[in-house]
Backbone as CSV, one residue per row, in Angstrom:
resi,resn,N_x,N_y,N_z,CA_x,CA_y,CA_z,C_x,C_y,C_z
1,UNK,1.512,-10.076,5.925,0.346,-9.235,5.998,-0.889,-10.058,6.337
2,UNK,-1.038,-11.202,5.699,-2.200,-12.043,5.976,-2.136,-12.571,7.410
3,UNK,-0.936,-12.863,7.887,-0.786,-13.340,9.261,-1.237,-12.315,10.276
4,UNK,-0.963,-11.051,10.021,-1.403,-10.003,10.939,-2.924,-9.871,10.934
5,UNK,-3.532,-10.012,9.770,-4.992,-9.924,9.688,-5.632,-11.088,10.436
6,UNK,-5.116,-12.278,10.226,-5.646,-13.450,10.926,-5.429,-13.305,12.431
7,UNK,-4.259,-12.828,12.832,-3.977,-12.608,14.250,-4.916,-11.594,14.862
8,UNK,-5.240,-10.550,14.115,-6.172,-9.542,14.614,-7.569,-10.130,14.791
9,UNK,-7.999,-10.957,13.849,-9.321,-11.579,13.963,-9.375,-12.523,15.163
10,UNK,-8.334,-13.307,15.366,-8.288,-14.225,16.504,-8.236,-13.443,17.809
11,UNK,-7.419,-12.402,17.856,-7.318,-11.578,19.063,-8.635,-10.917,19.423
12,UNK,-9.373,-10.469,18.430,-10.674,-9.853,18.680,-11.639,-10.855,19.291
13,UNK,-11.665,-12.062,18.743,-12.579,-13.089,19.271,-12.193,-13.515,20.677
14,UNK,-10.899,-13.625,20.927,-10.453,-14.002,22.269,-10.820,-12.913,23.269
15,UNK,-10.640,-11.657,22.887,-10.969,-10.551,23.784,-12.462,-10.490,24.074
16,UNK,-13.282,-10.855,23.107,-14.731,-10.848,23.328,-15.158,-11.946,24.288
17,UNK,-14.436,-13.043,24.327,-14.829,-14.182,25.161,-14.226,-14.160,26.548
18,UNK,-13.254,-13.312,26.803,-12.620,-13.278,28.110,-13.140,-12.113,28.926
19,UNK,-13.078,-12.286,30.217,-13.441,-11.201,31.114,-12.185,-10.399,31.422
20,UNK,-12.334,-9.126,31.608,-11.182,-8.304,31.941,-11.266,-6.958,31.272
21,UNK,-10.156,-6.251,31.281,-10.140,-4.894,30.775,-9.774,-4.758,29.310
22,UNK,-9.893,-5.816,28.531,-9.506,-5.768,27.131,-10.753,-5.804,26.253
23,UNK,-10.937,-4.757,25.454,-12.082,-4.742,24.546,-11.689,-5.397,23.222
24,UNK,-12.633,-5.460,22.288,-12.362,-6.173,21.035,-11.296,-5.472,20.195
25,UNK,-11.234,-4.150,20.257,-10.193,-3.435,19.510,-8.814,-3.723,20.098
26,UNK,-8.726,-3.720,21.403,-7.458,-4.033,22.064,-7.014,-5.453,21.769
27,UNK,-7.975,-6.369,21.733,-7.650,-7.751,21.397,-7.151,-7.887,19.972
28,UNK,-7.743,-7.109,19.060,-7.302,-7.148,17.668,-5.876,-6.639,17.537
29,UNK,-5.572,-5.556,18.236,-4.207,-5.010,18.192,-3.227,-6.002,18.814
30,UNK,-3.606,-6.576,19.941,-2.736,-7.551,20.599,-2.490,-8.763,19.711
31,UNK,-3.551,-9.252,19.055,-3.398,-10.389,18.154,-2.527,-10.074,16.957
32,UNK,-2.670,-8.861,16.415,-1.855,-8.473,15.254,-0.383,-8.356,15.625
33,UNK,-0.095,-7.962,16.853,1.297,-7.838,17.284,1.870,-9.162,17.776
34,UNK,1.000,-10.059,18.241,1.476,-11.313,18.807,1.969,-12.287,17.740
35,UNK,1.377,-12.255,16.562,1.777,-13.195,15.507,3.229,-12.977,15.079
36,UNK,3.665,-11.748,14.760,5.087,-11.580,14.405,6.028,-11.909,15.562
37,UNK,5.604,-11.613,16.792,6.446,-11.939,17.940,6.579,-13.448,18.098
38,UNK,5.491,-14.178,17.893,5.535,-15.636,18.009,6.413,-16.242,16.915
39,UNK,6.343,-15.673,15.715,7.200,-16.173,14.625,8.672,-15.945,14.941
40,UNK,8.993,-14.789,15.529,10.376,-14.488,15.878,10.883,-15.448,16.951
41,UNK,10.065,-15.708,17.957,10.463,-16.629,19.026,10.640,-18.038,18.468
42,UNK,9.750,-18.446,17.564,9.848,-19.780,16.975,11.135,-19.933,16.177
43,UNK,11.529,-18.899,15.463,12.786,-18.966,14.705,13.988,-19.052,15.630
44,UNK,13.939,-18.320,16.744,15.084,-18.286,17.648,15.230,-19.586,18.429
45,UNK,14.119,-20.225,18.791,14.193,-21.426,19.613,14.516,-22.677,18.811
46,UNK,13.977,-22.770,17.628,14.171,-23.968,16.827,13.199,-25.050,17.235
47,UNK,13.236,-26.189,16.560,12.251,-27.229,16.825,12.352,-27.855,18.217
48,UNK,13.560,-28.054,18.719,13.717,-28.660,20.047,13.251,-27.695,21.123
49,UNK,13.579,-26.425,20.965,13.133,-25.423,21.928,11.623,-25.284,21.954
50,UNK,10.998,-25.334,20.781,9.541,-25.253,20.728,8.897,-26.472,21.386
51,UNK,9.491,-27.636,21.189,8.964,-28.841,21.834,9.073,-28.722,23.352
52,UNK,10.160,-28.169,23.845,10.335,-27.994,25.288,9.338,-26.980,25.846
53,UNK,9.087,-25.909,25.109,8.106,-24.915,25.545,6.711,-25.535,25.591
54,UNK,6.363,-26.320,24.577,5.057,-26.979,24.549,4.920,-27.956,25.708
55,UNK,5.965,-28.703,25.994,5.934,-29.648,27.100,5.791,-28.919,28.435
56,UNK,6.500,-27.817,28.589,6.388,-27.021,29.814,5.003,-26.417,29.978
57,UNK,4.423,-25.948,28.885,3.067,-25.383,28.953,2.057,-26.464,29.310
58,UNK,2.220,-27.649,28.749,1.327,-28.760,29.072,1.439,-29.118,30.554
59,UNK,2.654,-29.208,31.049,2.856,-29.552,32.461,2.275,-28.478,33.374
60,UNK,2.445,-27.219,33.010,1.898,-26.135,33.832,0.379,-26.160,33.836
61,UNK,-0.222,-26.474,32.697,-1.682,-26.534,32.655,-2.204,-27.702,33.468
62,UNK,-1.500,-28.805,33.450,-1.926,-29.963,34.247,-1.832,-29.665,35.736
63,UNK,-0.778,-29.003,36.149,-0.617,-28.671,37.571,-1.615,-27.604,37.995
64,UNK,-1.947,-26.688,37.107,-2.879,-25.618,37.448,-4.318,-26.084,37.533
65,UNK,-4.687,-27.111,36.791,-6.053,-27.617,36.805,-6.335,-28.496,38.019
66,UNK,-5.328,-29.010,38.622,-5.524,-29.931,39.712,-5.750,-31.354,39.261
67,UNK,-5.699,-31.603,37.959,-5.908,-32.950,37.441,-4.683,-33.826,37.648
68,UNK,-3.538,-33.199,37.845,-2.317,-33.967,38.028,-2.239,-34.641,39.392
69,UNK,-3.102,-34.232,40.360,-3.098,-34.822,41.697,-3.831,-36.150,41.661
70,UNK,-3.265,-37.118,42.338,-3.906,-38.433,42.396,-4.104,-38.851,43.824
C-alpha cells in the first residue's frame, strides 16, 4: 500500500515536469500501477536479469545521447 502511494507521488511529479498529453492525475495513476508491475518483473528476472536490463538501459542511453561517439 505504501509503495503505491509513493509511486503515485513520483508519477505525479514526473507528469508535471514532462511535456506531453499526461496530466498530474494520469501520472499519479501511472505511477501507482507501475510500482507493482516493476516488482513483478524484478521477481521474475532475478538479480542477473536485472543487472542485464540495467546494463542495456545504460548502453541505450549512451547511444541515444551521442556521447558514445568518439
